[in-house]
N, C-alpha and C positions, 0 to 999 in steps of 0.2 A: 402217533396218534395219540400219542401221550398229551404232548401238542399241542395237539389239535382239540383233549380237551380242555385243555388248562381255556387253550384262545377262547372256549363257548365259555366257559363260566365265567372270564372273564369282562368278554360280551354281557355276559344274563346280567354280574353284579353291577357294572355301569348305566347297564337302564333302570337297574334296582332305585342308583343313586339318584339320576336320573329323571327317575319321575317325583321320588321324594323331596328333590331337593323344591320342582318344579310347585309341589301339589301346597309347597312351605312356605311358596312366594305369594302363591292364586290366593291358601288360603291366610292369610296378612292381609289381599289387600279385600278380598271378604269382604276381614271383618274390620278396614276400616272406612268399609262403603259401608254396611250396613250399622257403623256412628256415627255416619256425617244425619246429621237432622236437615229434614228439608225446609226452602230458603222463610219458607212462607209459613211454617207454624212457625220463625224467629217472630215475623212484623207483627203475627197477630196476637204478642204474648203484649204489645205496644198499648199502652189504657190512653185514654182521653184528656189533652185539656187538663188545666183547673175548671173547676165547672163555674158557669155565671150566675148567680142566685137569680132568681126574678125578678123583677125593678119593683114588685108589691113589696118584696121582701127587702129590700134597699134602702129604698127612702119614703122616708114617711111623713105627707103631708094631711095635717090636718086644719079642719079647714077656715081661711084666714076673720082672725076674729075684727072685731070695729067695737069701738066705742058709743055707746048710746047717746051722752052728752054731749051736749052744745060750746057747756064752758072752754075758756080759753086752755085751761091744762097748764101741768109745773113737766120743764124739760124734763127730758130723759137721755138716761147716759146708758153706752155701753159697762162701764164699770158698774152702776146699779145696775141694772138690771145682768150682765153679771153674777153678784151676789147677790143680792134675792133669790135666783137661781141656783144658789149653791148649797143656802142657809134652808129652801124646802129643799133637795136634798138630802140634805146630815140628816133636818127631825126623822126620813123617811127612813135612815141608816142608810146611807150611800155617798157615797165619796165624788169631791167635788170634781166638777167638769174643768179643767185644763184651758184656757186660752190659749189661740191658734191662731196667732197672722194672718194664716189664709183661708181659713173660716169668715175671720172676719172683713179680706176683701170680699171675699163671695154672699155677702150681704150686706158694705159698701152697697157694691154693683142690681142686687136686687133691687134700696129699697129704690135709688137713684134713676134705674128702671122706671121702678110704677110710676114714680113722678112725671118721668119722660112722654111714661106712656101715658100714664095715665087710668091702670086697669089696678085692681088688688086682688091676685089667684099666686098661687105657687107655680101657675105654667104663664108665661107672657106668651101675647097675643101672634110672636114670632116662636112661639113653641118652645122655648128656655124652659129649665125648668131648673132645683134642684140639682141633681146632679149633673147637666149639662154646669150651673156657674160653679162646683165645683172642682168640677172638670176647667174652668176655667183663669180656676186662680190653683193651677199645677198642687190640688190637693188631691192626693188620692188615696182610694176611701174601700171599703165591706160593709159598711150603712152609714146612712144621711139621712137628717131629719129637719122642718123649718117650720118652723112659725113666725106666725104673721100680726101685725099688730096696726088695725089705722085709724085716727078718734086723735081726743083730747083724751090722757091722763095726771090722774093728781099724782103723779111718780112718778118713780120707777117700781116701787112697790108696790103701786095701785095695778101698772102692765101687767109684771108677773102675778099675781095676784087672778087679774084677768086671764092669763092664759092659765090657771090653775084650775079655774072653778068651770073649763074648758075638756072635758075627759076627757079628749084627742091633741091638745096641746098639752096636758098635763103628763097624760105618754110620755110624751117627746120630753118636758122637764125631769120627769123620774125616771127614763128609760135607764136602768144598771147596764144595758150596755155601751152607752154612749160614753167618753173617757173624753172629749173636745167639746170644746163649742165659739162661736163669732158673734158677733155680737152690730146692730151698729143703726141708731135711731137717727131721725129727721123733720124738722120740721119744714113745710113747706108750703105752696097753690094745688092741692090735687081736689080737681072739680070747682072750680072759685071759689073754696073754700080750705083756709090753715089748716093744716092737721098735722101732726105724727103721724111718719110709718115709720116702721120698726121691724129689725129680721133678727131673729134667731136660725142660727148654721149650728145642728147638734153634727156632731161624726165618732163612728170609732176609725179610725186611719184603716190601712191596708199592712204599714208594720206592724199593726198589731199581733197579727198570725208570723206564725215561723212560710220562710220563705218555701214558694217552690225551688228545687233542681233544672231555673233552666236551663243551668250550663250545659248541662248535662243532657238536654235536648237537638241540641245543639252536632254536638259528639257520637251520640246513636245512632242518629243519622246518616252520620258520616259513616259509622261503622258498618252498617245496614247494605252502604251502597259499595261498600268491599266484601261483607260477606257474598251481597250476591255477585259480582262479578268472579272471585274467589271460587264461588259453589256453581261457576259453568265453566271457567279454566278445572274443577276437580272432574265434571262430565268431558270433557273432551279431555286427557286426560284416561280418565277409564275408559273413555272406548277404545282412545290408541293403544293400551297395553293390550284391550278384549282383539285387538287386527294385532298387533306387532308379532312376525314369524324368526326367527325361531322362538319361543319360548325360557332364554336361555342368554348366558354371555354377555358381557361385556354393556351391549347397547340396553339390554335387557331388563339388567340389575341395572341400570341408573334410571333407564325411566321409571321403575318404582322407587327409588331412591327420592328420588325427584316430586314424588307422590306424596308419598309420605311424606316429607319435610311439608310442602305445603297445606295436606292436608294435614299437619299438628298445629301450623299457624291457622288454620281456620277455626279448629279446635277448644285453641290460643281463645283468639278474635271471640267467638262466640261467646263461649265462657263470658268473658271481661263484657261482651252483649249486653248477657244477662245478670248481671251484678251491677248494671249502671241503670237501668226499664224498673228491679226493685229499689232499687237506690231514690231513685224518680216519681216512681210510684206511692211508695210510701211519705216522701213530700206533698204528693197532691190529697195524698188520705189527711196525713195532718193535715194543712190547711184547710181542705173540705172540713176534719172536724171544727175547727176553734172559729171558722166565718162563718159555719151555719146552729152555733150556740145561741 
């Protein structure tokens, strides 16, 4: 009789321990599941790429300037035009513009194209504008501007004075955002007359603003794909744990350990992605703040 009572007590204690162990395991699993965010929430944290400023804000093109005189005029030079341009900037307390060879190549292309096609506009008959010329010269910019002049002028000072007496051209010359310039002037036949064509190409280079952390974009995309794979696998393991019988023993415990290990990997990568997203977003914000000034 006594032995029978002891057996009953031992069986009861074994049941209590088993229920307790299962409760702990199930509690751990439930806790892990509750800590895993939905993949959709992760993907929604990504911001858009760098904002593209409207064309009107990026390309400044006042109406082309024509000389009113029919006199032969004097020779125009790139160096002289840049010098007089910077003198006017200095009078307004602005820093000088640095000559940029890529912008000069854009100015050369513009002048020669106007002679070849006999037009005097910022956009060619083929639809090529200042931004296209800059791109063709491999000049990456935040802001671009163009001043044009046609006719015969009494030298470099006079053509720059002509631009300064025109509000739109003056605004380009005195624009405090421009840091670089390229100039070209050439004499040739235009509509049956021997005249000078001159072009000023103003620019604020892309390198002026802090770069966007583009290297992170591909890394974020790759890690997001891995998170999606792991999220699906965790869901499969969750279903398998729920269906596993009995909920004890080496096999069941191994499944719990494998689930927990994968969950730790998932959560670690998730934190890394969040940090990368924050870094990327901040770099986008810094670039846009600089570009919009």
